[in-house]
N, C-alpha and C positions, 0 to 999 in steps of 0.2 A: 504493500500500500504506500509506504513512504520510501520508495526506492531512491529518492533524491538524497536521503540521509547517507547513502553509501558512496556518494560522489568523492569522498575523501579517501576511499579505500585504495591502496596501492599494492600491487603484487611485487614481491621482491624480484630484482633482476637476476637472471642466471637460471640455473637448473632447478628442477622440482625436488620435492622431498623424497627421500628413499622410502620405498614401500617395504613393509614387514615381510619376512619370509615365513612367518608362522601365523596360523589362524586358530581361532578358538571361539566357539559360540557364534556370535553375530559379527565376527571380524569382517572388515570391509574387503572387497575383492579388487580394489584399485580403481574402480570407476568413479567418475565425478558425482558428487552428491551435494545437496543443499546443507549448509551448516545450520544447526538448530541451537539456539542459545539457551543455556540452562538458566531459568529465571530465579530459582531459589539458590541459597548459598549452600549447595550440596556438592560433594565431590562426584566425579564421574566414576563409573564402574566398568564400562565397556569401551573397547577400542574404537567403535564407531562414533562414540561421543567425543573423541579426542579432537579438539579444535586447535590445539597449540602445537601439534606435530611432535608430541613426546612419546608416542607409542613405541617407536623403534628404539629410542633412548632407554625406555623402561625395559624393553626386551633385552637389550645389552646389559643393563644393570642386573636383571634377574639371572642371566647366564653367568655373569661374573660372581654373583652370590653363590650359585650352585658349584662353581669351580673352587671355592674356598675349602681348605682343610678343616673339617669339623670334628676331628677325633676328640678334641677338647672344647668343642663349641666355637661359636664365632659371634661377634657383636658388630653389626653394621649400622651406620647412621645415614639417614636421608635428611639433609640439612637445607633449610631455606627460610626466608622471612615469613611472617604471618601472611596468609593469603596467596602464597606463591604457587600453590597447587601440589603440595607435598603428598597429601592423602590421595589425590587423583593419580599421581605418579605411582604410588605404591599399589593402588588398585590395578593399574595397567600392568605393573610387574607381576601382580598376583596371577593374572591370566596365564602368563608364561610359566610361573612356578607350578600352578595346578596342572598345566598341560604336561609337565614332567612328573606328575603324580606326587608332588610334594605337598604335604598337608600344611595349610596356612591357618594359624590360630591367631585370634585377636584378643588383645587385652587393652581396654581403654582406662587408664588410671584416673581420668578426670571424673569417673563415676564413683570414686571412692576417696576417702580422706583419712588421714591418720596412719601411723606406721602399722599398728596391729591389723586394722581392717585391710590395709593395702596388701600385706603379705598373705593373709588368709584368703582374701578374694583372688589373689593371683593364682594360687595353687588350686583353689576350688574351681575357678573359671576355666583354667587350662585343662584340668582333669575332666571336667564335664564335657568340654569340646572333644577331647580325645576319646572318651567312652562312648560318644555317639558314633564313632567309626569302629566297626568290628575288629579290624586288623590292629587297632591301637588301643583296644579296651584295657589290656593288661598294663600297658604303659600308663594309661590314665589312672588306673587303680593304685599303682605304685607311687605315682606323683601325688595323689591325694593323701596317701598314708604319710608320705614324707612331709607334706605341707602341714599336717596336724602338729608336727613337732614345734612349728614356729608360731602357732596360734597363741596369742597373749604374750609373746616375747617382747621385751623392751629392746629397742634397737641400739646398736653401737654407733658412736659418732662416725662421721663420714671420713674425714682425712685429718692429718695433723694430730689432734688430741687423742687419736686412737692409742698412740704409744703411751701417753701420760696416763690414760684411764684404763689401760689394758688389764692391769691386775684386778681392779674392781670388776671390770666387765667379765673377766674369766670366772670369778666367783659366782656372779649372777648366772652366767651361762651354765656352770656346773650344776647349780641348784635346779635349773629348769630341766636339764637332761635327766636328773634323778627321778623326775616325775613322769618321764616317758616310758614306753614299753621296754622290755628287757634288752632288745637288740640295740636300742639307742639310736642316735642320729646317724652314726656312721653305718650301722647296719642297714637302715632304711635308704640312706643315700646310695649304698652299694647296689641295692636292688634296683633303684632308679637308673643308675649308671649302666647296669647290666641290661635292663630292658631297652634303654635308648640305644645302647651300642649294638643291639641285635637288629635294629631297623635297617631296611634296605635303602630307605630314603630319609634324608634329614627332615626334622620338623622346623617350620619357620614360625616364629612368634613376633607379631607386629604390635609394638607399643606406640600408639599415636597420641597426639594432643598433649605431649609432655610439656610443651611450652605454655599451655593454658593453666598449668598448676601453679599453686603458690610456691614460694621459694622453699619452705620446709618440705612440701610434697615432692618437688623436683628432686631434692636430696634423697628422700625416701625411695623414690623409684630407681635411682642409680645405686643405692645400697642393695636393693633387691636384685638388680641385674648383676652386680658384683658378686653377690652370694651364689647365684645360679649360673653364671656365665660359662663355667667350664664343664657343663654337662655335655657328653658327646652327642653328636647328631642334632644339636639344637642351634638354630641361627636366630639371633635376635635382630630385628630391624627396628631401630629406634628413630622416631620421626619427630623433629623439633627444630626450633629456631636457635641457631648456634649462639647468638649474642645473648638471648634470654637465659639459656641454660648455663653458659659460662659464668654469667653474673651470679646465678643462683648457687653454683658449685664453689665459687671462690670463698675461702675461709682463712682467716689468720694469715693474711699476706701470701697465701698460696694461690696462684692463679687458677681459676676454674678450667682454663684451657689445658693446663698440665694434667689435671685429673682426668679430664675428658679424653685426652689422648691415650691414657692408660687403659681406658675402658673400651674404646672403639678400635677394632682392627682395620675397618674400612670406613671411610667417610665420603659420602657422595653429596657434593654441593649442587643443588638444583640450579641450573642456569636460568638467568633472567629471560623472560619472554621477549622475543625480538619486537622492536618498536612497531614494525609494520603489521605484525601478527596481532599485537594488542590493539592497535588502531582499528583493525578490521573487526575484531571481536566487540569493541565498544560500539562501533557504528551498527553492526549487526544486532547487538543487544538492544540498542535504541529502536531500530527498525522493528524488531519483533515485539518489543514492549508496547509500542504504539500502534501496532497493526490493526487492532480491533477498536481503537478509539475513534469514534465517529467524527468528532470535530477537534482537530489538534490545534487550530488557530492559524493565523497568518504565518508564513515562513519566508524569510529573506535569505535566499541562497547566497547572495553576495556577502552578507554578514556572517553566515554560518561558518565558513572556513576559518576565519580569524577567531571566532568565539570558541570553536572546538579546540584549535591548536593552542590557544593562549590561556584558556580558562578551564575547560573540561579535561583535556588530555593530561595536563600536568598533575591533576589530582587523582587520577586513576592509575595505579601502579601495578595491579595484578588482577587476576580473574575474580577474586573475591570482591574487590572494589567494583568491578564491572557488574557483578550480580547484585550487589547492594544498590548500585546506582540505577540499574534497570528496574529493580523492584520499586524504587522510590518514584521514578518519573511517571510511571503509568498512572498511579493513583492521582498524582497532582494534575497531570494534563487532562485526565478524565474529569476531575472535579472542576477545573477552570472552564471547561466547555468551549474552548476557542476564544476566550475573552482576552488572552494575553499572547503576544507573539511567541511562537514555539521556541525559536532559538534562544530568546531571553529566558524562558522557563527552564530550558535544559541547562543553561549556564547557572542560574540561581539555584537549581536543585543540586548541582555539584557543590556549590558553596554550602548549602544547607546540610548535606550529608557528610562532607569531608572537612569543612571549616566551620563547625557550629558556633564558635566564639564570634567569628566575623558575621555570621548570619544573625546572631542575637543583636549585634550592634547595628545591623542594617535597619532595624525598626526605628532606631533613634536618629537615623541619618537620611530620612526620606527627603526632607527639605533641602539639605545640602547637596543631595545627588540630583534633584529634579528642578531646582529653581534656576531659571535662566539668568544670565547676567543682566544687570541694569534694572532689575525689578525693585530692588530695595534702595539703591543709591545710583547717582549719576556718576559718570566719569570712571576713574580707575578704582574707586572705592567699592567695597562690598560689605555685606552684613557679616560681622565677625563670627556669629554663631554658626553660619553655614560652613565656613572653613573648618571650624572646630569639630563639627559633626563628621566631616570627611577625614579629618586627622585621627579621630578616635577609631574610625573604621580601619584605617591603615595600621594603626598600632595593634589592633586586635589580630591582624594577619600574621604578625611576628615573622617567622621564616618564609612565609608564603606571600610576602608583600608584592612580589612580582605578579602573582595571580590576581590579587585584589586591585592592583594598579591597572591591569588589563581589563578587569571587570568594569572599572570606572570608565576607562577609555572606550570600551566597546558597547556598554549598555547604558551609561549615564553621561552623555556628552555635556550636559549642563554642569555636572560636578567636576569636569575635567580641569577647569580653570583653577580649582583649589589644589591641584597637584602639579601645577606648572604647565597645563595644557591650554587649548584654545578656548575662546569665549563663544557661547551660543546664546542668542537672544530669543525674545518672545516669538519671533516669526517662525521658529522651528517647532513650536508646540503642536500646531495643527497636524503636521506630518507625523509626529510621534504618536499622537492620539489616533490618527487614522490607521496607522500601521500596528496599533496596539503594542507599542514599545513601552517597556517599563521606564524609559526616560521621562515619560509623562507621569506626574504624581498620581493621578487617578488610576492609571493602569498598574503602577507599582503597588498601590494600596489594595487593589483587587487581588494581586498575587499574595501579598502578605496577610491580608485579613479575610480573604475568600468571600468578600461582600461586594457586590457590584453597586457602586454609587449611582446617583441620579444622572451624573454626567456621562458615565460609561453606558448606562442603560439607554440614554438618549442617542448615543453614538451607535449602539446596536440597532436601534430603530432606523436611524439615518442610513445605515448600511443597507437596510432593506428598501428604503425609500429611493435612494440615489439611482439604482438601476432602472427604476420606473419613471424617472424624471422626463425622459424624452417622449413619453406617452401621457398626454394631459389627463385622460380619464383614469388611467391606472395610478398615476401619481396622486391625483386628487382623492381617489377612492382609498388608497392606502393611508394617507395622512388623516383623513376623516375617520378612519377606523380606529385610530389611536385614542387613548385617554386625552381629553381636551386639556387637562392640567399639565400634561407632559409635552404638548405639541410645540410650545415655544422653544423648549430645550432641544427637541428633535430638529426643528428648523435651524436653530443656531448651530447644531452639530453638522449640518450640511456644508458649512464653511470649510470643513477639513477636506472636502473633495474639490476645492477650488482648482487645483492643478489638473483635475480630470474633467472639469466643465468643458463642454464642446458646443458648437453652434446649434446643434439639434436640441440642446437642452434649454436654450434661451427663452423662446416664446412659450412653450408649454409650462416650463418651470416657473417663469415669472408670473404668468396668469394665475396658476394655482396658488402660489404663495401670497400674492397681493389680494386675491379674493378671500383668502383665509384670514387675513389680518383683522377684519371686524369681528370675527368669531372667536378670536383668542381670548380666553378669560383674563380679567384684570387680576394682576398679581401684586403682592407686596414686593416691590423691586429692591428694597433695601437702600443703602446709602450710595452704592456705586454700580448697581446692576443696570443693564440696558433694558429699556422698555420694549414692548412687542413691535412697535413701529420701527425702531432702529434695528432690531434683530432681523426682521423681514427685509428691511431696506439693505442691510449689509449683504445678504445672500443674493438679492436681486441685482444689486450693483455689480457683484462679482460675476454673475451670469452675463449681464449685458456687456461688460467690458471685454469678455472673451472674443467678441466679434471684431474688435480693434478698428476696423475701417468705419468712417463716419456714415457712409452710404448704407452699409450693412446694419449699423445700429439704428439709423433712421427707419429703415424698412421694418426692422423688428419692432420698434416702438409703435409704428403705425399698425402693425398686426396685433400687438398686445392691447392697446388702449380700448378698442371696441369690445373686447372680451372681458374687460373689468367691470365689476358690478357696483362699485361705489365711487363716488366723487373723490373721496379721500385717497383711494388707491391710485386713481388717475393722476391726482395732483402730486402724489409722492413720486410717481414714475417720471412725470414731466420735470419736477424740481431736480430729481437726481441727474438727469442728462443735461440740465440747463445751466444757467449762469448766476443763480441767486447766491449771494455771498454766504459762505459757511455751509452751503448745502449742495450746490451744483458742482458737477464734475466735468462740465463742458464736453460732453461726448458727441454732440451734434452741433450744427451751425446755429448761430444766434437767430437767423431768419426762421429756421425750422422751429426753434423753441418759442419765438414770439407767436408763430402761427398756432402751435399747440396750446399755448396759454390762452390766446384769444378764444379758441374753440372751447376750451374747458370752462372759461368764465361764462360764455354764452350758454353752455349746458347747465351751469349752476343756476343762472337766472331763469332758465326754462323749466327747472325741476319743480315738481309739485310739492306742496307742504307735507303730504304723507311720506314722500320719498326723502325729503330733507330731514324729517323727524327720525328717520332710521339711521342717519349718519352719526357715527360715534364722535367724529371730530368736526361737528357742525360749526362751532365758533371759528375754528381755523379756516374752514372752507369759505364761510361768508365774509370774514375779515379780509382774506386774500382777494376775494372777488371785488370787494368794495375799494380796497386800497390800491389795487393795481389796474383798475379799470381806466381805459383810455378816455380822452375827452369826447369821443364820438359814441362811446358805449352808453346804453341806457342805464339809469340809476338802478341800484339794487333795491328791490322791495323785500322787506322782511315780512313774511306771512304772519298775519295776526291770528296765530293758531296756538292754543295751549300746548299742543304736542311739540311744536317747534320751539316754543319758549322753554319747555322742560328739557328738550334736547340741548338747547343752548346752555342752560344752567348746568346740566350734567357735564357737558364738554368744557365748561369754564371752571369746574371744580378740580382742585388738586390738593395734594398733601405735602406740606413742607416738613422735611425731616431735619432734625438738628441734634447735636450732642451737647449736653451740659458739661461745663468744665469739671473735671474730676469724676466723671461718670461714664460708664459704657452704655448706658441706656439711651436708646434712640427715641426722641420725642417726635410725635406726628401732630401737625396742626392743620386743619382744613382751611382752604382759601378758595376764593372766587376771583377770577380775572375780571374784577369789577370795572376797571377803567376800560378794558377791551369791550365789555358788554355795552357800556355807555357810548363808546365810539361807534359801535355797530348800529345801535338804535338811534343815535343822534342826540339823545338827551337822557338824563336820569328819570325825568318825568315819564317819558314814553316807556322806559324800562320798568318803572314802578307800575304803570298801568297794565303792562303785559303780565307782570308777576301776579298782580291782584286778580286778573282774569284767570290765571292758572290756578291760584289758590282756591278760587270759587268752584273750579271743576275737578280739582285733584283731592281725592279723599285720603291718599296715603303719601307721606313725605319720604320718597325713596332717597336713600343716601343722605338724608338731612339737608338737601339743597334748599328747600323752602325756608327752613329755620335759619340756615346760614344767610340766605338772601335777605331775610328780615333784619338780621343784624346789620348788614351793609346798608339797607334802606334806613335804618335807625341811626346811621352815622358812624358805625364801628368800622375801624380799619386795622389791618394787621401791622405790627411793627417788624423790624428786621430780625429781632432776637426773641420774638415771642408775641403772645397776644397782648394787645394794648388794653 
């Protein structure tokens, strides 16, 4: 499904891997096959599951083990760091050993604790496994009897202090022996030696997960091996991380390595996985983990290569890391449901799994990582707390500062300036939001909090709306199907598609948006939010200017105007392309604008009272018509209609918001554009007369405009800083 993930996979140059000469069970026959990634953190057991090309190496290891002189036993070590695939390697070798009729017994010391339990369990477990095999039943019985001698025995120290404590230990040992059967320890041991020596094939005992034990337990297991290592026809394969075990065995200035070398006859250091092989396994694991996820989110192939090589790849060192990572990403990508860019999610999941301290700090660095330059201060200055957030993030990285620096550079361009990089301004935010990049604060919070905010939900709806924009009916139908309270946010989110606006979007898109304007619910805009008129106007302006040529714009405007259903929508469009100070963008010639304005004013004068009463911005419409009328134009007649008067009062009402000193509370005070109303009617007396007629017919004071009008009629006026 996500085959693009594999584009970073590279085959090694040169020859192919050597194929095994032996087969067992489901061994491969040398034909090409698809690699299946193991999703759980479990070792492989069969040659066909070997994706690292270690089967032949394991075969050679097994042959070498079988070639050892085992007349007095042998101890072999398979050494490698945690997660390097030691258990899988031993399992591959097991196939070869069993092919040669060698019994392979397992003892996992991690399941036991304490010296007494460890030694008892060792003999009980091995004897039980032997007695399941008819040909080894007697050996198992003798080993079980021998093990009884050591049950309850206190162990001797490991190295060094043995000499000093030898006398006391000998006394304890002698007392224990007196409590055993008449033949004593040596008699039982002789029976075990005899039974083992009579075997045609040696026994192999695998002790895995030694490096998972505590330091005392690691010492206990090596005491056990030392005690039983010289049994004939017994090969111990010890599987552990060399560094961890050497640290545990070190005592009284005697290096653990010196002691380890006295125990191991053969040590096999598992080679590191070749970089190109591990790369392939990581990419295949990602592909397989996400193959059933329905919506993985937007994917930027251009960004992916750098994100993979600089952030993900350095954190995954072995197949255990690969499995942990693959298990983590599937649930996260599934839960996000495509709301965050996939490459960003994959990078952040690597940080979450392998650099948890950095990930915890990420929650407190959202602003520092996503705030564009220039938002807080002008010039070269910046908000100090933003830089401090990024600084703490880098400090949490410690030795992996290179990865976190790459994370900032690749995922958080706005935060790059805090580590000496480039500056990114506000104009980048729309692109980040459209592409669902975590560089945008809302998208990052969705990833961190798993809650889609209003802004991102609006973008999701806009994503569905934009493909319909070229079809007027489809675009209009979709927008009207949305919750009206969210509609303004959805229209605003269409701005992020500005770079994709095309000529075919201009007419249908503008018509639908401008006709929706009167139907948008009134909202509490707050101190700095845009009102619905400006939100719609910004999108329409960006649509119209995609045409670039004056003639094309004029033609589009002439197509749009007849399809608009309100006078205010027509006025907004004409003003947008015209030359009015502070509002016009001069997109067509002045001659064309004058013609359009003349026609619009004529339409206003000809509009019936009933239609005028339905206009939400009636005061603005009538004032513009009156103020900008030419000498030859008829005078504007304001209909003596209560419905028109009410519409004018409603459109004249506004709320003034203010902040009191020392308080965060926003005060709202209603106002009427009283002077504008007087200007429109010609005198306050006419205005009073119309309001009184309205009061005589109006049984309900909607929005309190009549009460407010009475205050103005009584001489009340608002002051700049509050009610007078």
